[in-house]
C-alpha positions, -999 to +999 in steps of 0.1 A: +000+000+000+013+034-008-004+055+018+019+079+035+014+116+044+035+143+027+072+138+027+095+165+040+116+183+015+149+187+034+171+174+061+174+139+072+147+142+098+122+114+098+086+120+102+070+109+135+051+076+133+016+082+120-015+067+136-030+038+115-061+059+110-041+087+093-024+062+070-057+046+062-073+080+054-043+089+031-047+056+014-084+063+007-074+097-008-048+081-031-073+054-042-099+081-049-074+100-071-068+068-091-104+058-095-119+092-103-155+079-102-184+101-089-180+089-053-142+095-055-147+131-068-172+137-040-148+123-013-119+144-025-140+175-029-152+172+007-117+163+020-101+193+002-127+217+015-120+204+050-082+209+047-068+179+030-034+191+016-038+192-022-001+183-025-004+151-004+022+126-016+025+088-011+056+069-002+069+071-038+064+109-039+034+106-062+010+135-055-027+133-058-026+154-090+000+130-105-022+100-097-054+117-110-037+128-142-020+095-149-053+077-146-070+101-170-092+121-146-091+156-159-119+167-136-099+157-106-068+174-120-089+206-123-103+202-088-069+197-073-055+227-092-084+248-078-071+238-043-036+249-052-021+216-061+014+220-077+013+208-113+051+208-113+057+186-082+081+158-092+079+123-076+108+105-060+119+093-094+120+129-108+089+124-129+064+152-135+026+147-138+028+162-173+054+136-186+032+108-171+002+119-190+021+122-223+030+085-218-006+077-212-018+100-241-043+118-218-050+150-238-076+164-215-053+160-185-024+176-205-046+206-213-057+209-176-021+207-164-009+232-189-038+256-179-026+251-143+009+262-151+027+229-157+062+233-171+070+209-200+107+211-193+107+197-158+115+161-148+134+132-162+124+127-188+107+160-193+073+161-209+088+175-241+113+146-241+085+122-234+067+134-266+096+122-286+103+090-266+066+078-268+060+092-303+034+117-290+046+146-312+010+160-314+017+176-280+050+192-288+036+224-302+014+229-271+045+224-249+066+249-269+039+275-265+036+268-228+074+271-224+073+305-242+044+316-221+061+306-188+093+324-198+074+355-209+056+356-176+086+348-155+068+319-140+091+290-148+094+265-120+123+270-097+139+236-105+135+239-142+161+225-166+168+258-184 
């Protein structure tokens, strides 16, 4: 099971042991992000409104938005973005949500992530590299436009490759 609360981003401090109820709740949220059915959307909506961190990550560093996007749930991607989920948060393997959806050919999720400010140059491989690797060239033009837009606005992600 991959239910763990957000990882810390610095130092070698380990998180305190979580109560089993918290781990179970986190697991339900990750499962809901993967399923994306009506009940899952309702559960995540209620949880986010009550303070669930939109950037919650599992033990692999996969965020709710990464799981929702990878499983093709554009409506959940949009919901998470409305609650300030970071579309540029990389998992523990350095993968971005955007690169994952290129692999899965999820056009609606790609559009939602780009609208939310996703940077196509982040991650290994980056989303723009993934276009070439997975022969999804139809997204390249969208990504080039997004890169230009992010550069013009000065809103490139801090850990971008350029």
